[in-house]
C-alpha positions as YAML, in Angstrom:
chain: A
units: angstrom
residues:
- id: 1
  name: UNK
  ca: [141.93, 95.90, 68.92]
- id: 2
  name: UNK
  ca: [144.73, 96.90, 66.55]
- id: 3
  name: UNK
  ca: [146.14, 100.37, 67.42]
- id: 4
  name: UNK
  ca: [145.90, 103.00, 64.54]
- id: 5
  name: UNK
  ca: [147.91, 106.21, 64.45]
- id: 6
  name: UNK
  ca: [146.39, 109.58, 65.70]
- id: 7
  name: UNK
  ca: [146.91, 113.09, 66.43]
- id: 8
  name: UNK
  ca: [146.17, 115.03, 69.50]
- id: 9
  name: UNK
  ca: [147.00, 118.13, 71.39]
- id: 10
  name: UNK
  ca: [150.42, 118.76, 72.06]
- id: 11
  name: UNK
  ca: [149.79, 120.53, 75.38]
- id: 12
  name: UNK
  ca: [146.81, 122.24, 77.28]
- id: 13
  name: UNK
  ca: [146.09, 125.86, 76.11]
- id: 14
  name: UNK
  ca: [144.07, 128.99, 76.46]
- id: 15
  name: UNK
  ca: [142.66, 131.73, 73.96]
- id: 16
  name: UNK
  ca: [140.62, 134.55, 74.67]
- id: 17
  name: UNK
  ca: [138.58, 136.80, 72.50]
- id: 18
  name: UNK
  ca: [136.02, 139.70, 73.11]
- id: 19
  name: UNK
  ca: [133.11, 139.96, 70.75]
- id: 20
  name: UNK
  ca: [130.63, 142.69, 70.95]
- id: 21
  name: UNK
  ca: [131.31, 143.05, 74.72]
- id: 22
  name: UNK
  ca: [130.96, 139.48, 75.40]
- id: 23
  name: UNK
  ca: [134.40, 137.60, 76.45]
- id: 24
  name: UNK
  ca: [135.06, 134.13, 75.24]
- id: 25
  name: UNK
  ca: [137.61, 132.26, 77.05]
- id: 26
  name: UNK
  ca: [138.59, 128.81, 75.08]
- id: 27
  name: UNK
  ca: [140.72, 126.08, 76.67]
- id: 28
  name: UNK
  ca: [141.77, 122.99, 75.02]
- id: 29
  name: UNK
  ca: [143.23, 119.63, 77.05]
- id: 30
  name: UNK
  ca: [144.59, 116.53, 75.78]
- id: 31
  name: UNK
  ca: [142.80, 113.66, 77.46]
- id: 32
  name: UNK
  ca: [143.06, 109.83, 77.35]
- id: 33
  name: UNK
  ca: [139.52, 108.89, 78.60]
- id: 34
  name: UNK
  ca: [135.96, 110.39, 79.26]
- id: 35
  name: UNK
  ca: [136.67, 110.35, 83.17]
- id: 36
  name: UNK
  ca: [139.40, 112.79, 82.65]
- id: 37
  name: UNK
  ca: [137.49, 114.72, 80.33]
- id: 38
  name: UNK
  ca: [134.62, 115.12, 82.87]
- id: 39
  name: UNK
  ca: [137.20, 116.02, 85.71]
- id: 40
  name: UNK
  ca: [138.70, 118.79, 83.47]
- id: 41
  name: UNK
  ca: [135.39, 120.15, 82.61]
- id: 42
  name: UNK
  ca: [134.32, 120.19, 86.24]
- id: 43
  name: UNK
  ca: [137.32, 122.27, 86.80]
- id: 44
  name: UNK
  ca: [136.82, 124.72, 84.28]
- id: 45
  name: UNK
  ca: [133.05, 125.17, 85.48]
- id: 46
  name: UNK
  ca: [134.26, 125.79, 89.03]
- id: 47
  name: UNK
  ca: [136.83, 128.16, 87.89]
- id: 48
  name: UNK
  ca: [134.29, 130.12, 85.86]
- id: 49
  name: UNK
  ca: [131.06, 129.60, 88.13]
- id: 50
  name: UNK
  ca: [129.83, 133.01, 87.16]
- id: 51
  name: UNK
  ca: [130.28, 132.65, 83.53]
- id: 52
  name: UNK
  ca: [126.92, 132.82, 81.16]
- id: 53
  name: UNK
  ca: [127.98, 129.44, 79.63]
- id: 54
  name: UNK
  ca: [130.44, 126.79, 79.69]
- id: 55
  name: UNK
  ca: [130.32, 125.02, 76.40]
- id: 56
  name: UNK
  ca: [132.35, 122.06, 75.41]
- id: 57
  name: UNK
  ca: [133.04, 119.04, 73.05]
- id: 58
  name: UNK
  ca: [135.36, 116.19, 73.43]
- id: 59
  name: UNK
  ca: [136.37, 113.64, 71.14]
- id: 60
  name: UNK
  ca: [138.23, 110.19, 72.11]
- id: 61
  name: UNK
  ca: [139.61, 107.24, 70.37]
- id: 62
  name: UNK
  ca: [142.07, 106.99, 67.59]
- id: 63
  name: UNK
  ca: [139.12, 107.59, 64.88]
- id: 64
  name: UNK
  ca: [137.41, 110.25, 67.46]
- id: 65
  name: UNK
  ca: [134.57, 107.77, 67.37]
- id: 66
  name: UNK
  ca: [133.38, 108.60, 71.02]
- id: 67
  name: UNK
  ca: [132.00, 112.32, 70.91]
- id: 68
  name: UNK
  ca: [130.02, 114.30, 73.33]
- id: 69
  name: UNK
  ca: [129.27, 118.17, 73.31]
- id: 70
  name: UNK
  ca: [126.86, 120.58, 74.97]
- id: 71
  name: UNK
  ca: [125.27, 124.13, 74.23]
- id: 72
  name: UNK
  ca: [124.93, 124.79, 77.92]
- id: 73
  name: UNK
  ca: [121.95, 126.98, 77.52]
- id: 74
  name: UNK
  ca: [123.07, 128.53, 74.22]
- id: 75
  name: UNK
  ca: [120.42, 128.09, 71.22]
- id: 76
  name: UNK
  ca: [120.69, 124.53, 70.06]
- id: 77
  name: UNK
  ca: [123.56, 123.86, 67.55]
- id: 78
  name: UNK
  ca: [125.20, 127.34, 68.06]
- id: 79
  name: UNK
  ca: [128.11, 126.24, 70.70]
- id: 80
  name: UNK
  ca: [128.60, 122.66, 71.17]
- id: 81
  name: UNK
  ca: [128.35, 121.32, 67.69]
- id: 82
  name: UNK
  ca: [130.75, 124.23, 66.23]
- id: 83
  name: UNK
  ca: [133.30, 123.21, 68.89]
- id: 84
  name: UNK
  ca: [133.28, 119.64, 68.08]
- id: 85
  name: UNK
  ca: [133.22, 120.58, 64.24]
- id: 86
  name: UNK
  ca: [136.42, 122.45, 65.17]
- id: 87
  name: UNK
  ca: [138.06, 119.24, 66.41]
- id: 88
  name: UNK
  ca: [136.94, 117.32, 63.49]
- id: 89
  name: UNK
  ca: [138.39, 119.84, 61.14]
- id: 90
  name: UNK
  ca: [141.73, 119.84, 62.66]
- id: 91
  name: UNK
  ca: [141.78, 116.08, 62.72]
- id: 92
  name: UNK
  ca: [142.34, 115.98, 66.59]
- id: 93
  name: UNK
  ca: [141.20, 113.20, 68.88]
- id: 94
  name: UNK
  ca: [141.76, 112.37, 72.61]
- id: 95
  name: UNK
  ca: [140.89, 116.14, 73.27]
- id: 96
  name: UNK
  ca: [138.72, 118.25, 75.24]
- id: 97
  name: UNK
  ca: [137.77, 122.02, 74.41]
- id: 98
  name: UNK
  ca: [135.65, 124.36, 76.60]
- id: 99
  name: UNK
  ca: [134.45, 127.57, 75.61]
- id: 100
  name: UNK
  ca: [133.46, 129.93, 78.34]
- id: 101
  name: UNK
  ca: [131.23, 133.07, 77.58]
- id: 102
  name: UNK
  ca: [130.67, 135.95, 79.74]
- id: 103
  name: UNK
  ca: [127.76, 137.85, 78.13]
- id: 104
  name: UNK
  ca: [128.40, 141.55, 77.44]
- id: 105
  name: UNK
  ca: [124.76, 142.52, 76.88]
- id: 106
  name: UNK
  ca: [124.58, 142.40, 73.14]
- id: 107
  name: UNK
  ca: [122.81, 139.47, 71.33]
- id: 108
  name: UNK
  ca: [124.97, 137.76, 68.82]
- id: 109
  name: UNK
  ca: [122.41, 135.83, 67.02]
- id: 110
  name: UNK
  ca: [122.77, 132.27, 65.81]
- id: 111
  name: UNK
  ca: [125.48, 132.89, 63.01]
- id: 112
  name: UNK
  ca: [127.44, 135.26, 65.47]
- id: 113
  name: UNK
  ca: [127.43, 132.40, 68.16]
- id: 114
  name: UNK
  ca: [128.70, 129.75, 65.68]
- id: 115
  name: UNK
  ca: [131.38, 131.87, 64.31]
- id: 116
  name: UNK
  ca: [132.40, 132.97, 68.08]
- id: 117
  name: UNK
  ca: [132.53, 129.42, 69.50]
- id: 118
  name: UNK
  ca: [133.98, 127.59, 66.13]
- id: 119
  name: UNK
  ca: [136.71, 130.61, 66.12]
- id: 120
  name: UNK
  ca: [137.56, 130.35, 69.79]
- id: 121
  name: UNK
  ca: [137.83, 126.69, 69.60]
- id: 122
  name: UNK
  ca: [140.16, 126.95, 66.60]
- id: 123
  name: UNK
  ca: [142.26, 129.50, 68.36]
- id: 124
  name: UNK
  ca: [142.86, 127.39, 71.34]
- id: 125
  name: UNK
  ca: [143.47, 124.12, 69.10]
- id: 126
  name: UNK
  ca: [146.19, 126.19, 67.33]
- id: 127
  name: UNK
  ca: [147.91, 127.53, 70.52]
- id: 128
  name: UNK
  ca: [147.98, 124.04, 71.82]
- id: 129
  name: UNK
  ca: [149.79, 122.61, 68.67]
- id: 130
  name: UNK
  ca: [149.73, 119.03, 67.43]
- id: 131
  name: UNK
  ca: [151.20, 115.86, 68.87]
- id: 132
  name: UNK
  ca: [151.21, 112.55, 66.57]
- id: 133
  name: UNK
  ca: [150.78, 109.13, 68.10]
- id: 134
  name: UNK
  ca: [151.82, 105.98, 66.19]
- id: 135
  name: UNK
  ca: [151.55, 102.27, 67.18]
- id: 136
  name: UNK
  ca: [154.34, 100.62, 69.05]
- id: 137
  name: UNK
  ca: [155.12, 97.33, 70.74]
- id: 138
  name: UNK
  ca: [156.91, 96.71, 74.01]
- id: 139
  name: UNK
  ca: [159.88, 94.09, 73.58]
- id: 140
  name: UNK
  ca: [161.63, 92.48, 76.15]
- id: 141
  name: UNK
  ca: [165.22, 90.36, 76.23]
- id: 142
  name: UNK
  ca: [168.23, 89.50, 78.47]
- id: 143
  name: UNK
  ca: [171.84, 89.46, 78.10]
- id: 144
  name: UNK
  ca: [174.89, 89.25, 80.29]
- id: 145
  name: UNK
  ca: [176.92, 92.67, 81.37]
- id: 146
  name: UNK
  ca: [179.48, 92.31, 78.82]
- id: 147
  name: UNK
  ca: [176.96, 92.15, 75.92]
- id: 148
  name: UNK
  ca: [175.11, 94.93, 77.41]
- id: 149
  name: UNK
  ca: [178.21, 97.40, 77.62]
- id: 150
  name: UNK
  ca: [178.53, 96.51, 73.64]
- id: 151
  name: UNK
  ca: [174.87, 96.69, 72.77]
- id: 152
  name: UNK
  ca: [173.80, 99.52, 74.89]
- id: 153
  name: UNK
  ca: [174.29, 102.25, 72.38]
- id: 154
  name: UNK
  ca: [172.36, 100.23, 69.93]
- id: 155
  name: UNK
  ca: [169.41, 99.59, 72.13]
- id: 156
  name: UNK
  ca: [169.23, 103.44, 73.23]
- id: 157
  name: UNK
  ca: [169.64, 104.84, 69.71]
- id: 158
  name: UNK
  ca: [167.13, 102.28, 68.20]
- id: 159
  name: UNK
  ca: [164.33, 102.21, 71.15]
- id: 160
  name: UNK
  ca: [163.00, 103.80, 73.99]
- id: 161
  name: UNK
  ca: [164.06, 101.99, 77.06]
- id: 162
  name: UNK
  ca: [161.37, 101.48, 79.41]
- id: 163
  name: UNK
  ca: [162.76, 99.37, 81.94]
- id: 164
  name: UNK
  ca: [166.28, 97.83, 83.03]
- id: 165
  name: UNK
  ca: [166.81, 95.63, 85.76]
- id: 166
  name: UNK
  ca: [170.38, 94.87, 86.65]
- id: 167
  name: UNK
  ca: [170.22, 91.11, 88.13]
- id: 168
  name: UNK
  ca: [172.44, 87.96, 87.41]
- id: 169
  name: UNK
  ca: [171.97, 89.22, 83.94]
- id: 170
  name: UNK
  ca: [170.28, 92.48, 82.48]
- id: 171
  name: UNK
  ca: [166.74, 92.38, 81.52]
- id: 172
  name: UNK
  ca: [165.54, 95.07, 79.53]
- id: 173
  name: UNK
  ca: [162.06, 96.23, 78.08]
- id: 174
  name: UNK
  ca: [161.96, 98.75, 75.31]
- id: 175
  name: UNK
  ca: [159.42, 100.52, 73.30]
- id: 176
  name: UNK
  ca: [159.80, 100.85, 69.42]
- id: 177
  name: UNK
  ca: [157.28, 101.65, 66.43]
- id: 178
  name: UNK
  ca: [155.72, 98.57, 65.45]
- id: 179
  name: UNK
  ca: [156.94, 98.80, 61.72]
- id: 180
  name: UNK
  ca: [160.69, 98.85, 63.25]
- id: 181
  name: UNK
  ca: [160.33, 95.84, 65.61]
- id: 182
  name: UNK
  ca: [161.53, 93.09, 63.33]
- id: 183
  name: UNK
  ca: [164.55, 95.02, 62.16]
- id: 184
  name: UNK
  ca: [165.44, 95.81, 65.58]
- id: 185
  name: UNK
  ca: [165.13, 92.48, 66.93]
- id: 186
  name: UNK
  ca: [167.22, 91.08, 64.05]
- id: 187
  name: UNK
  ca: [169.95, 93.59, 64.95]
- id: 188
  name: UNK
  ca: [170.03, 92.24, 68.55]
- id: 189
  name: UNK
  ca: [170.52, 88.75, 67.17]
- id: 190
  name: UNK
  ca: [173.13, 89.90, 64.58]
- id: 191
  name: UNK
  ca: [175.11, 92.00, 67.04]
- id: 192
  name: UNK
  ca: [175.26, 89.44, 69.79]
- id: 193
  name: UNK
  ca: [176.24, 86.55, 67.58]
- id: 194
  name: UNK
  ca: [172.52, 84.96, 68.42]
- id: 195
  name: UNK
  ca: [173.07, 85.08, 71.97]
- id: 196
  name: UNK
  ca: [170.33, 87.50, 72.52]
- id: 197
  name: UNK
  ca: [166.65, 86.64, 71.52]
- id: 198
  name: UNK
  ca: [163.91, 89.17, 72.23]
- id: 199
  name: UNK
  ca: [160.31, 88.78, 72.19]
- id: 200
  name: UNK
  ca: [157.38, 91.09, 71.88]
- id: 201
  name: UNK
  ca: [155.28, 91.55, 75.06]
- id: 202
  name: UNK
  ca: [152.69, 94.23, 74.60]
- id: 203
  name: UNK
  ca: [151.49, 97.34, 72.59]
- id: 204
  name: UNK
  ca: [151.61, 100.98, 73.24]
- id: 205
  name: UNK
  ca: [151.53, 104.14, 71.60]
- id: 206
  name: UNK
  ca: [154.71, 106.33, 70.50]
- id: 207
  name: UNK
  ca: [154.89, 110.05, 70.54]
- id: 208
  name: UNK
  ca: [156.43, 111.34, 67.62]
...
């Protein structure tokens, strides 16, 4: 499946608000898969085992195609759905948001709950910041030590080095944006007088 660019959370975050004596603690986490989301969710539930509700939503996939959310006992549609809509509105994917509520004794009504949960999620998303990921490719090539000394600055300045092995020759694997790959490989050939030939060996995302 072809990799597509996407944006996610830059870091984990937390935001807290009090509305009519109810405390809302919102946490956001960047995630890669459902297993990671469920592990983090269980951690929040244990941390806030005495809370009235631990409502959540997560989106996974470059288009956010895998979604799950829960009201955790709040009236249907007043908690989980507003949280996932906050993620959708921000364009964020590969993210988990949990909003914990400690009930303060005053009912907020359906509209008040929707505003509280969506607002809490939005605050945590803003606090986390945004990271952009673009499709990249891994490229491998080999050269003698003299050419490595000449080309090292070009390689480091044009790509992200993932692996270097100093054997009989120098074997290198780099990561570079997909749209820059052809130019990078052509540059290797030109700078080595045709002695270095690279090949694409995989795909991976690059954080911008």
